[in-house]
C-alpha positions as CSV (number, residue, x, y, z in Angstrom):
1,M,-34.0,-74.2,-38.0
2,I,-32.5,-70.5,-38.9
3,K,-31.2,-69.6,-42.4
4,E,-28.6,-67.4,-44.4
5,Y,-30.4,-64.0,-44.6
6,D,-33.2,-64.8,-42.0
7,V,-33.4,-61.9,-39.6
8,V,-32.9,-62.7,-36.1
9,K,-32.9,-61.1,-32.7
10,A,-30.8,-61.7,-29.8
11,K,-31.7,-63.4,-26.8
12,K,-29.1,-61.7,-24.5
13,D,-26.6,-58.9,-24.2
14,L,-23.8,-59.7,-26.7
15,S,-22.0,-57.3,-26.4
16,D,-21.3,-53.5,-25.3
17,T,-23.6,-52.4,-28.6
18,V,-25.7,-55.6,-29.2
19,L,-28.4,-56.1,-26.2
20,T,-31.3,-58.0,-25.8
21,G,-33.7,-57.7,-28.4
22,C,-31.2,-56.2,-31.2
23,R,-32.2,-57.8,-34.0
24,G,-29.9,-58.8,-37.3
25,A,-29.6,-60.5,-40.3
26,V,-27.7,-64.5,-40.8
27,V,-24.9,-63.6,-42.7
28,M,-23.0,-67.0,-42.7
29,I,-23.3,-70.2,-41.0
30,Y,-20.8,-72.1,-39.5
31,Q,-21.1,-76.1,-38.8
32,E,-17.7,-77.1,-38.0
33,P,-16.6,-77.2,-35.5
34,T,-19.8,-76.5,-33.7
35,L,-23.0,-74.6,-35.1
36,G,-22.6,-71.0,-35.2
37,Y,-23.8,-68.2,-37.2
38,E,-22.2,-64.8,-38.2
39,V,-24.7,-62.4,-37.6
40,E,-24.7,-58.6,-38.7
41,F,-26.8,-56.6,-35.7
42,V,-28.1,-53.1,-37.0
43,D,-30.0,-50.5,-35.2
44,N,-33.5,-49.3,-35.8
45,E,-32.2,-47.2,-39.0
46,G,-30.2,-50.0,-40.5
47,V,-26.8,-48.9,-39.6
48,T,-24.4,-52.0,-38.4
49,L,-23.9,-52.4,-34.6
50,D,-21.6,-55.3,-34.9
51,V,-21.1,-58.4,-36.4
52,L,-21.0,-61.4,-34.3
53,T,-20.4,-65.0,-34.1
54,V,-23.0,-66.7,-32.1
55,Y,-24.3,-69.4,-30.8
56,P,-28.3,-71.1,-31.0
57,D,-28.9,-70.5,-27.4
58,D,-27.5,-66.7,-27.9
59,I,-30.4,-65.6,-30.8
60,E,-34.2,-66.5,-31.8
61,S,-36.2,-66.2,-34.9
62,S,-37.4,-62.4,-35.6
63,R,-41.2,-63.9,-37.0
């Protein structure tokens, strides 16, 4: 189960800047109307690439 502040990675390209394998941190979890996550994706230097609302099929735990 993914929780707030977990590090996750994109399972597919999510935007022009957030590509498969890109890592980010969950900053908020939405329960309604459906389960979703607000994720801040960053590059290898920690610079924010994008903040996106994604769904369980879009991300996986980065552990």
